[in-house]
N, C-alpha and C positions, 0 to 999 in steps of 0.2 A: 449601403451604409459604410461608414468609415470604421477604422479599427476600434476606436473607442466605443462606438455603438455596437459593434459586433461583440466586443468584450462584455459589455453590459448585458446584451441579449443572451449570450451563451454562458455566462458565468466563468469564462476563461479570461485571464488577464491579457492585456495587449502584449505584454512581454512574452507570455507563453505562446500566444498566437504566432508571434514572430519566430519564436524558437521552433514551434511545430513546423512552420514553413521551412526553416533552415535545415531541419533534419528530414524533410520531405514526408512528414507524417500527413500533412495536408499540402495540396498544390499551392504554388505561389498565387497570391491574390492578383486580380486585375488591378491596374493602376490608372489613375487619372493622368491628364497631361502634366499636372504639377508633381506627379510621382506618389500621390497618396494611394494607399491600399483601399480597394473597394470590395465589399463582401455582399454576396447574394444571400437570400434566405436559406438556400440549400447548403451553403457553406457554414452558416451559423448552426444549422441543424447538425452538420458533421461535428462542429466544435462542441455542441451539447452532448453528442454521442461520446466524444472523447472525454469530456468532463465526467459523465456518468461512469464510464469505464474506469477512470482514475479514482473516482469515489469508491468503486468496488475493489480497488487495490490492484488492478491490472498494470503491468509494466508497459512502457512505451512500445517495446517489441511485441508484446501480446496485443496491444491496442492496434498496432499496424495489421496484425493477423485478423483481428476482429473486424476492422474496417474492410479488409479484403473479403471476408465472409459476408458482411453486411451488404456490400456492393455487388456481390455475385448472386444474381437471382437464380442461378442454376444449382446453388449449393443445397445440400441436404441439411435439414434442421438437426439431424443426428450428429453431424460434424460440429455444429455449434454447441450442442448439449455436451458432447465429449470434451470439448475445449473448456467449457464452463466448469464441468465437474473436475477436470484436472486442476483448475484454479482453486476450487473448493478444497481439494486435497492439500494444495500448497498452503492455503490459509490456515487449515487445521494444524499443519506442521508448524507454522509460525506461532499459532496459539500455544501449542505444546512448548515451544522454545520460550515464549514469553512467560508461561506458567512456571517453567523451571527457574527462570531468572527471578521472578517474583517470589517464589517459594524460598530460594536461596537467600535473597535479601531479607525476607521476613524472618527466616531462621537466624540470620546474623543479627538483625535488629532485636529479636527476642532475647538474644544472649548478650546484648550490649547493655550495660548498666545505665547509660545515659546520665552520668553524674559529672562532677567536676574533675574527676581523675582522667589522666591522659590515655589509659589503656582502652583500646576499642577493637573488638573482634571484627567489626566491619572493615576498618582500615587494615588490620592485620591480614584479613582474607584477601583484600585487593592487592596487597603487597606480595602475596605468595606466588610461587611459580604455578601457572595455570594447570600444569600436569600433575601437581602434587595435591590439589584441592580434594579433600575427602568427599566422596559421593554420598556418604552417610547423611550429611546435612540435607542434601537435595532429596534423598529418598524419604527421610523423616518428614521433611516439610511437605513433600508431595502428598503424603498420606493425610495431611491435615486439611488440604484444599480440594475442592471439586475439580475434576478433570474436564477437558473440552467435551468428552463423551457424556459426562454427568450433566453438563450444562445443556447439551443437545437433547438429552432424554427428558429434561424438565420442560423444555420449550414446547 
């Protein structure tokens, strides 16, 4: 199949397929005499694997490692599990960072009058030196929202 068909079948855009080839995440496709890329079903399956890994938040570097594990029939599933669990830890760290950002913005928005006057604690906070921002707002706001651990406990 051509690159457009491979893109449609895999859910990966033709532009990204060419990019993945350029960084050697996938091997270069075979080409017709006219120079058009040609993809086999197995290559589309690899693209689907990459798409799913991207959907789960893996970086391209991590995807390269996952592809190596996937293609290594001698690998232990424990290695794959450890790799996945390390990614889970990274995701929860990002969740905590996002919660902190959301709590800070919510705290600032709660203290903004939202009227026709020009004074605005949101803009004032953004204009501050990042090292001088009081953590009290973050701590107070964090107490008002469930944490990632609270969310996991409910699930």
